[in-house]
Every structure is written in C-alpha cells, then in structure tokens.
C-alpha positions in Angstrom: 105.9 85.5 75.2 107.6 84.0 72.9 108.8 86.0 70.0 107.5 84.7 66.3 110.3 83.0 65.7 113.8 82.0 66.7 115.5 85.0 65.2 112.8 87.3 66.4 112.8 87.6 62.4 108.4 89.4 61.7 107.2 89.5 58.3 106.0 93.4 57.5 103.8 96.0 54.9 104.9 98.6 54.0 102.2 100.8 54.4 101.7 104.2 54.9 100.6 106.5 57.9 97.0 106.1 57.3 97.6 102.4 57.3 96.7 101.9 53.4 99.4 99.8 51.7 101.9 101.7 50.1 103.5 101.3 46.3 102.6 101.9 42.5 99.1 100.7 42.0 98.9 98.1 39.5 96.8 97.4 35.6 95.5 94.1 37.2 94.3 95.1 40.4 97.0 92.7 42.4 99.8 92.7 44.9 101.8 90.7 43.7 100.6 87.2 45.4 97.0 88.8 47.1 95.8 88.2 43.4 92.1 90.3 43.3 89.3 87.9 41.8 85.9 89.1 39.9 82.8 87.2 40.0 83.0 83.7 38.5 80.2 85.0 36.6 82.9 88.2 35.2 85.2 85.6 33.4 85.0 84.6 30.3 81.2 85.0 29.0 77.8 83.5 28.6 78.3 82.1 25.4 80.8 79.5 25.1 80.6 76.4 26.8 82.9 73.7 27.5 81.1 71.2 25.3 80.1 71.5 21.3 77.9 69.1 19.9 78.6 70.2 16.7 76.9 66.8 15.1 73.9 67.5 16.9 73.6 71.1 15.6 74.6 70.6 11.8 71.8 68.0 12.5 68.6 70.3 13.5 69.7 72.5 10.9 68.7 69.4 8.3 72.5 68.2 7.8 74.0 64.5 8.1 76.0 63.5 9.9 75.5 60.1 11.3 79.1 58.3 11.3 77.0 54.9 11.3 75.0 53.1 8.2 72.3 52.0 8.6 71.4 48.5 10.4 74.6 48.6 11.8 74.8 49.6 16.1 73.6 48.6 19.3 70.7 46.9 19.3 70.4 46.3 15.2 70.7 42.6 14.1 68.9 40.9 12.1 69.2 40.4 7.8 69.8 44.8 7.8 73.3 43.9 9.6 74.3 41.7 6.8 73.8 44.5 3.8 74.8 48.0 5.3 73.7 50.9 3.7 76.2 52.8 2.7 74.7 55.9 2.6 74.4 58.8 5.3 71.8 59.2 7.7 70.8 61.8 9.0 70.6 62.5 12.9 67.6 63.4 14.2 66.2 67.3 14.7 66.5 69.5 17.8 63.0 69.9 17.6 62.8 65.7 17.0 64.9 62.6 18.9 66.9 65.6 21.7 63.3 67.6 22.4 61.1 64.0 23.2 64.2 63.0 25.2 63.3 65.9 27.7 59.8 65.0 28.3 59.3 69.5 28.4 61.8 71.1 29.8 63.4 72.2 26.8 65.8 75.9 27.9 64.0 78.8 26.4 66.6 81.3 27.3 70.5 81.2 27.3 71.7 79.4 30.6 73.6 82.4 32.2 76.3 80.6 33.4 80.2 81.5 33.2 81.7 79.4 30.4 85.4 79.2 31.9 87.5 75.9 31.0 89.0 73.4 33.6 92.5 75.8 34.6 90.2 78.7 34.8 87.9 77.5 37.1 90.4 75.8 39.6 92.3 79.4 39.7 88.6 80.6 40.5 88.2 78.8 43.7 91.7 78.7 44.6 92.4 82.7 43.8 89.2 82.6 46.8 90.1 79.8 48.4 94.2 82.0 49.0 92.0 85.1 50.4 90.2 82.8 53.4 90.8 81.1 56.7 91.5 77.7 57.5 92.8 75.0 60.4 95.3 74.1 58.0 96.6 77.8 58.1 96.0 79.0 61.6 95.2 78.5 64.4 91.0 78.7 65.0 90.2 80.1 67.6 86.2 80.2 67.9 84.4 79.1 71.2 81.9 75.8 71.5 82.8 75.2 67.7 86.3 73.3 68.4 88.2 73.7 65.5 90.5 71.4 65.7 92.5 69.6 63.0 91.4 67.1 60.7 93.7 64.5 60.9 94.8 63.4 57.5 94.5 59.3 58.7 90.7 60.0 58.2 90.6 61.3 55.3 92.7 58.5 54.4 90.4 56.4 55.2 87.0 57.8 54.2 88.5 57.7 51.1 88.9 54.2 50.9 86.7 52.9 48.0 84.9 50.1 49.7 83.9 52.9 52.7 83.8 56.6 49.7 81.9 54.4 47.3 79.1 52.5 49.0 75.5 53.6 48.5 72.9 53.4 50.4 70.5 51.5 48.7 72.8 48.9 48.2 72.0 46.0 49.6 72.5 45.0 52.8 74.4 42.1 52.4 76.6 44.0 50.1 77.8 46.2 52.6 78.2 44.9 55.3 81.8 46.8 55.7 80.2 50.2 56.3 77.1 49.4 58.3 79.8 47.5 61.0 81.9 50.5 61.4 78.8 51.9 62.2 77.4 49.7 65.0 81.1 49.9 66.4 81.0 54.0 65.6 77.9 53.2 68.2 79.4 51.0 70.0 81.9 53.2 71.1 79.9 56.3 71.8 78.4 54.4 73.8 80.9 53.3 76.3 82.0 56.6 76.4 79.0 58.5 77.2 77.4 55.4 79.6 74.6 55.6 78.0 72.4 51.9 76.4 71.1 53.1 73.4 72.3 55.1 70.6 71.3 57.0 67.1 73.3 57.7 64.3 71.1 59.2 61.4 71.1 62.3 62.8 73.2 65.5 60.5 74.9 67.8 63.2 74.4 69.1 66.5 70.5 71.2 66.0 69.0 68.1 63.9 70.4 65.5 67.0 68.8 67.7 69.7 65.8 67.9 67.8 65.6 64.1 67.8 66.8 64.5 71.9 63.3 66.7 71.8 60.8 64.2 69.9 62.5 60.9 71.6 61.5 63.0 74.9 58.3 64.3 73.0 56.9 60.6 72.2 57.7 59.4 75.7 55.1 61.9 77.2 53.3 60.9 75.1 53.5 58.0 76.1 52.4 57.7 79.3 49.8 60.1 78.8 51.3 63.0 79.7 51.1 66.5 78.5 53.6 68.3 79.1 54.5 71.7 77.9 58.0 73.5 79.0 61.4 73.5 78.3 63.4 75.0 80.3 67.5 76.7 78.5 69.9 77.9 81.5 70.7 81.7 80.0 74.5 79.7 79.0 73.3 76.9 77.0 73.1 77.0 73.9 71.5 79.4 71.0 69.9 76.1 68.9 68.7 75.0 72.0 65.4 77.3 72.6 65.3 77.6 69.1 64.7 73.6 69.2 62.5 73.5 71.3 60.0 75.7 70.0 60.4 74.3 66.4 58.8 71.3 68.1 56.0 73.2 70.0 57.1 73.3 73.9 57.4 76.6 75.6 60.7 77.6 76.0 61.7 80.3 79.0 64.8 81.1 80.3 66.7 79.6 83.5 68.8 82.9 84.8 72.9 81.6 85.8 74.9 82.5 89.6 77.4 84.8 89.7 79.7 81.9 88.8 78.5 81.3 85.9 76.5 78.5 86.3 72.9 77.2 86.7 71.5 78.9 89.7 69.9 75.5 91.7 67.6 77.5 93.1 65.7 79.6 90.1 66.0 76.2 88.6 64.0 73.5 91.1 61.6 76.5 91.9 60.5 76.3 88.6 60.2 72.5 87.7 57.1 70.8 88.0 53.7 69.3 85.9 53.7 71.8 83.2 57.7 70.8 82.9 58.3 68.6 79.9 61.8 68.6 80.0 65.5 70.7 80.5 67.6 71.4 78.2 71.6 72.1 79.7 74.7 72.6 77.8 78.2 71.0 80.0 80.2 72.9 79.3 78.7 75.3 79.0 79.2 78.6 77.3 80.9 80.3 79.4 83.8 77.3 79.6 82.5 76.4 83.0 81.5 72.8 84.1 77.9 72.3 85.7 79.1 71.2 89.3 75.3 70.7 90.1 74.5 68.2 87.3 74.1 65.8 89.2 71.9 67.7 91.5 70.1 69.1 88.6 69.1 65.8 87.2 67.2 63.9 89.9 65.6 67.8 91.0 64.1 66.6 86.9 63.2 63.4 87.7 61.5 63.9 90.5 59.6 66.6 89.0 57.8 63.8 86.2 60.4 65.6 83.5 63.7 64.3 81.8 67.2 66.1 81.4 68.6 66.7 77.2 72.6 67.9 77.5 73.6 70.2 74.8 76.7 67.5 74.0 78.6 70.2 71.5 81.2 70.5 74.4 82.2 67.1 75.1 85.6 67.1 73.4 86.8 68.8 77.1 85.4 65.8 79.2 86.1 63.2 76.7 87.0 60.2 78.5 86.5 61.8 82.0 83.4 61.9 82.8 80.6 59.6 81.6 76.7 61.5 80.9 74.9 59.1 82.0 75.9 58.9 84.9 74.5 62.7 85.5 71.5 61.2 84.7 71.5 62.9 81.3 68.7 61.0 79.4 69.2 62.0 75.6 72.5 63.9 74.4 74.2 64.6 70.5 77.5 64.3 70.1 79.1 66.5 67.3 81.2 64.3 65.2 82.6 67.1 63.3 84.0 68.8 67.1 85.1 65.6 69.3 86.5 63.8 66.9 87.5 66.1 64.4 85.7 65.1 61.5 86.0 68.6 59.3 83.5 71.6 59.8 81.6 72.9 56.9 82.6 73.7 53.6 85.5 71.1 54.4 82.4 67.8 55.2 79.0 67.7 56.3 78.4 67.5 60.2 77.0 64.9 61.9 75.6 64.4 65.4 74.4 61.0 66.2 72.4 60.9 69.9 72.6 58.4 72.8 69.6 57.7 74.8 68.7 56.8 78.6 66.7 53.2 79.0 64.4 56.2 79.5 63.8 56.3 76.0 65.7 54.5 74.1 62.6 52.4 73.3 61.5 55.8 71.6 64.5 56.5 69.4 64.7 57.0 66.0 65.2 54.2 62.2 66.9 53.7 61.2 69.2 51.5 63.1 72.4 48.7 62.9 71.9 45.5 64.5 74.2 42.6 64.9 72.7 39.6 64.1 73.9 35.9 66.3 76.1 35.0 63.4 78.0 38.5 63.6 76.6 39.8 60.2 74.4 43.4 60.7 71.1 44.4 59.7 69.2 47.5 59.1 66.4 47.9 61.3 64.2 50.0 59.7 59.7 50.4 59.4 59.5 46.9 57.6 61.1 45.2 60.1 60.7 47.5 63.6 57.4 46.3 64.8 58.8 43.2 65.8 60.9 44.9 68.6 60.4 48.4 68.6 57.4 49.8 67.8 57.5 52.5 70.3 60.2 55.0 67.8 58.9 58.4 67.3 59.5 58.0 62.9 62.6 59.0 61.4 64.9 61.4 60.8 66.6 60.9 58.0 66.3 58.9 54.5 69.2 57.4 54.8 71.5 56.0 58.1 73.9 59.5 58.7 77.0 60.7 57.3 79.1 57.6 56.5 82.0 59.7 55.7 82.1 61.3 58.9 81.4 58.0 60.6 84.2 56.7 58.8 87.0 59.3 60.0 85.5 59.9 63.5 85.9 55.7 64.4 89.4 56.1 62.5 90.2 58.8 65.1 88.9 57.3 68.3 90.7 54.0 67.0 94.1 55.9 66.4 93.6 57.6 70.1 92.2 54.9 71.8 90.9 55.1 75.9 93.9 56.8 77.2 94.5 58.6 73.9 90.3 60.5 74.4 91.0 60.9 77.6 95.2 63.0 77.2 92.6 64.6 74.6 90.2 66.2 76.8 93.3 67.4 79.3 95.3 68.9 76.8 91.7 70.9 75.2 91.5 72.2 79.3 95.0 72.8 79.9 95.4 74.7 76.8 91.7 77.3 77.7 93.3 77.8 80.6 96.6 78.8 79.6 94.8 81.4 77.5 93.0 82.9 80.1 95.8 83.0 82.3 97.8 83.9 80.6 94.7 87.4 79.3 93.2 87.9 82.2 95.8 90.6 83.0 94.5 92.7 79.8 90.7 91.8 79.0 88.0 91.3 81.5 87.5 87.7 82.1 84.4 87.8 84.3 84.3 84.6 85.3 88.1 83.9 86.3 87.6 83.6 90.0 84.9 80.5 89.2 88.0 78.3 88.9 90.1 76.6 86.3 87.7 76.7 82.5 87.1 73.7 80.5 87.4 74.0 76.5 87.3 77.5 76.1 87.9 80.6 77.5 85.0 83.5 78.0 86.6 87.7 78.0 84.7 90.9 78.1 84.9 94.7 76.5 84.8 95.7 79.6 88.0 98.3 80.1 87.8 99.4 75.8 88.6 102.7 75.1 87.9 105.8 72.6 84.6 104.5 72.1 86.1 100.7 70.6 84.2 97.2 70.6 84.5 93.7 70.7 84.2 93.6 67.0 87.2 96.5 66.9 89.3 94.3 69.1 88.4 91.2 66.2 89.3 92.9 63.4 92.6 94.2 64.5 92.8 90.5 65.0 92.3 89.9 60.9 95.7 92.6 60.3 97.7 89.8 63.1 96.5 87.0 60.7 94.2 85.0 62.6 90.2 84.7 61.9 88.2 86.0 65.2 87.1 84.1 68.4 83.1 83.6 69.0 82.0 87.4 69.6 78.5 88.7 71.7 78.1 85.1 72.4 76.9 84.0 75.8 74.8 87.2 76.4 75.4 87.2 80.1 79.1 88.5 78.8 79.1 92.0 77.4 81.2 92.0 75.0 82.0 88.3 74.7 84.5 87.0 73.2 84.7 83.2 73.7 88.5 81.4 73.0 88.4 77.6 72.7 91.9 76.5 71.7 91.2 73.0 71.1 94.3 70.0 72.4 95.8 70.5 69.0 98.0 73.5 69.4 101.6 73.6 70.3 102.9 75.8 73.2 104.5 77.5 70.6 101.4 78.1 68.7 98.9 79.4 71.7 101.8 81.5 71.9 102.2 83.7 69.4 98.6 84.0 69.0 98.6 85.2 72.6 100.9 88.1 72.1 98.7 88.9 69.2 95.6 88.8 70.8 97.7 90.8 74.0 99.0 93.4 71.6 95.6 94.3 69.9 93.7 93.9 73.6 96.1 96.3 74.5 95.3 99.1 71.7 91.5 98.4 72.9 91.8 99.3 75.7 94.7 102.4 75.2 91.5 103.9 72.6 93.3 103.2 69.4 91.4 105.1 67.2 93.3 103.0 63.7 91.0 99.4 65.5 88.0 102.2 64.1 89.4 101.0 60.3 90.6 97.5 60.8 91.3 95.2 59.3 93.8 97.4 56.8 95.4 94.7 55.4 92.9 91.9 54.3 92.0 91.6 50.4 89.2 92.8 51.7 87.9 96.4 53.8 85.2 96.5 56.8 81.8 95.7 55.5 78.8 96.9 56.9 77.9 93.9 58.2 74.6 94.9 59.4 73.3 96.3 55.8 74.5 92.5 54.8 72.5 90.5 57.3 69.4 92.4 56.4 69.2 93.1 52.8 71.9 90.8 51.2 72.8 90.0 47.4 72.1 86.8 46.9 71.9 86.6 43.0 74.0 88.3 40.6 73.4 90.7 37.5 74.8 91.1 34.7 76.0 95.3 35.0 74.7 95.8 31.1 77.7 97.2 29.3 76.9 99.5 26.5 77.5 97.1 22.8 81.2 96.9 22.0 82.4 97.9 25.7 84.7 95.6 26.6 83.9 93.0 29.2 86.9 92.5 32.7 88.3 89.3 31.3 88.5 91.0 28.2 90.3 94.2 29.5 92.9 92.3 30.6 92.2 93.0 34.5 90.4 95.7 36.5 
C-alpha cells in the first residue's frame, strides 16, 4: 500500500505506555488545538440576553420614554398632526399593550436559555464541529449510505435567490422556474429508471418506501384484493419490514442463499393469494446484484402481487440498469445518496418514488404538470378529479425538498448520461478494490460470489482475544476515520459494511486500506489495547448500551452553592 504521503512522514502524538497523552495538565483542559468545550448551557448565564429593551422595561415602571410627540407617527393624520404636543407620552405598561399582544402566552418564569454573544455562539458550534467527522475531512465508509462528496457547484445553484427564496405558497405563475426544475428532475428520474411516473414529494428514503407501499395498497384495494402479507428478504434494508408493518401488513422473511442473494425457491414457495408485495433491495445489503430479480418479479406478478424495489443503492447501477426493465412497480430514489445532495445536518433528505403503469394512477399529490403552452401547474386536490381521481392522497403538505431538487438536477446536468454511467462504474471499481485488498486479513463471506457492487462486506471471524467488530471500529477512530456500518446486514456475524463511493481517489483508498488493515491485524492478534480504544479522540469510549437505554436529553443546572463561580467565570474547565 502507498505511504501516507510521498515522503513517508506520519503525524504523531506523544503517548505513554498506557496510551494516554503525555505532557503537563492545562488549566483550561485544552490541549493545543484540541479544545474542551462545555455545554452551551454552561457558557455565560441565563440572566442576560443579546437584546435589551430598556425603554420598554422602564415604561413598565411608569417612566416616560416615548420619542414621538402626540399626533405624530405611523397612521396619524388630520388636524392634530398640525399642532404637535411636545410633551412626551408614557409607553404602554408591561401589563397593558405588551401583554395583550401576547394573547395570554406571557412567560411566567425565567426562560433558562444561555445568554451568549454572537462570537461566543459561533465559536461554540465551530469548536463542536472540530470534534466531529465529515465527508469534507476524509473518506466516510458507511455502507449503504453512499457518503459521496457534495459538489460545491450544486450548493451554488441551490443558493440562487430564485430557488432559495421561493415559498411553497407563492402563486404558481411567480415560481415557474422552480416548478420547471421539479418537472425536469422528475423527467430525468423516469428516464434513468425506465418508469412512466414519479412522485417528487416524499422527504426521504423511508418516506418514499411508505409512499410506494401506500400506492400498492391503493391498487390492490381498487381491484377488491384484500392481501395482507409483504415478503422481505433477509438482505433487504431494515426499513422495508418496518414500512410494511406501519402500513398495516404482516411481514414475513425470505432467507438468503449461500451466495448472499434472495433464495428464489423459498420465495416462490411462499407466494400465494395473501401476498400483496415483495420488497427487495437491489443491489442488496450484502453488496451484491440480485441476478434473479426479473425472474422474481415475473413470479410475484404471476401470483397477483406487486414488486417494490428499495433504490437506496441505486448509485451502483445508475446509467447502467433501468429498474423498470426488471419488472419493478415502485422504487424510491435517495437524492441524498445517488445524486449527491447533503446528508443529515448538511441538509434534508429527499426520496422521490417512480411508478410502473400499474401504480401510476395511484401516485400521491401534488405533482407538476407541463401544459401545451410550455408553462407548469400543480395538480392538487382541486384539479385531481379531472385526470387523477384514484390518487391515494398526499404524503406532505407541499411539493418536496426544493433545495435538494436543485442540487440533484445540477449534479445530473453536470454529469450527463455518460458521466452518470461512469459514476456507477467507478463506485463498483472502488468497492471491489477495497474488497480484494482486505479479503486476506478480514473474513469476506461473499467474496466467492463474484464482484461486489457498491460496497464490500466483511465479518469478525478470526478475531482473537475476545475482540469484536465494535473494538475494531473504535480502533479505526484512532486512525482518523469514521467507522463503517457495523452489525448490518444481520446475515453476517459481526458485519462490517464499507462503501467508498466513486468520489474517492486511489490514494485516498490506499490510505484507508492501510489503516483498516493495520487495525484488522491487531484484532486478529488479540491486541487488548483495542478494548479501550479510541485513545486519541476528544472523548473516550462511551457506554453505548446505557446511552441508548437511558439517554440524557435535557440539561439540568448543577445547582452550585451561592457564591461559587461558574465554569465560564473560572476561565476554563
């Protein structure tokens, strides 16, 4: 593997034998640029605010503070304005106009929020961000999450005032450009998937799954078919059975075969008049393409059911495979994965759903339609009866995530059809490079199944000294990387799912492989220092079970004795 850089130099941190950082303690608790940051409630005090209504407060005490003479001011006219009264007038009291304008919602006790200046607030959140990991810091290997680079061109487009400032309730004739973006993006999604209809309003992947399942339920109800079971393979995403159950269906598992794909014989044997649909993730969470997908879809259709495809891993096949050609009836597309819009704190998700001809009449409202004169309008409840009377309803209040639509369309247009095809090819190439570079040191249970797709799957077989996948993941933090997806999919013991995406260079992959190989070799050797990893992170290992079962979600003042200075008043921690 390549050295960390051309010279072979590695950054180092002085540590002691027990892996604690050496050096004298500091009065602040900081260690150079590793800054200790209190909770925001521990900074400043709650008795001060950034705004001081001195005039209003003094008026409540009966003081005179009006700067305007009587008869002057907004909305005042007539003769009185020609003979101003130079005597200052008292402002309304706290119990008067100010209180009445709150309509009975006056605060009866201190608000308890920290009073910080803008610099203090900005520094607080910036310091916290330095203790976190992000795609702008390095490779983000979370499997089935497609943590690819978010191109800055997309961000620039999304911030154009015409897009960033438009309001969902603005008159349709004033937002024709925005509606055009939604329509054009939808057309691209239909072209890329080979599907005739699309719903743009779902807000994320699981929301898109629910949209697809509700359309399936509406279609079955329309033909008087009361089916109650949805089949979910073991290699499907965990949200699939959750979505089906939420929609009122009974969920049954379909096992995987030795190659990590759907066991077709088991699925075919379970099909019957009670099966409403099959939900399949393709490529699946073992990182493998479901070779029998068309055969599965034909069997499900022959039994009267419908086929839902989880499109979360579409990045591996975009531009290469059209799911509609495989017999898919509904599939959601994660714009925040395949089409590079930011994840999580970087921006909201977006999960448009494409539909087959069988489900298109039941797609949700609203949707954008282009008229003969080239203009756009929204098909909503008021007009749906004209040509979309069988819609199952509405998923959201408005039209979807506008900021994500502009980013995704900018990404598609900047890549073009040939560029999107290369996206899939490079994503698959990078994942296979990781798989083949590590299969000699980490158990790769499906490496024999042929090339993987977008992600490489490993297990914990062969770890020594009672070490686990969690220990390896914590060791990877010390190497400067966010851990991969752990313990998923469930078909592999101690699963580690790595998805590098297409935006990583070979040099970036080599450095990650070097780090993961080193930690894996330590795990196989039973290196007990991994039990206490991470050693160099801002925080040591937490009790994750306790945090999940008994989370502390509210801050409570420690109740320091009177006269004892706060931490901020002490000048540090």
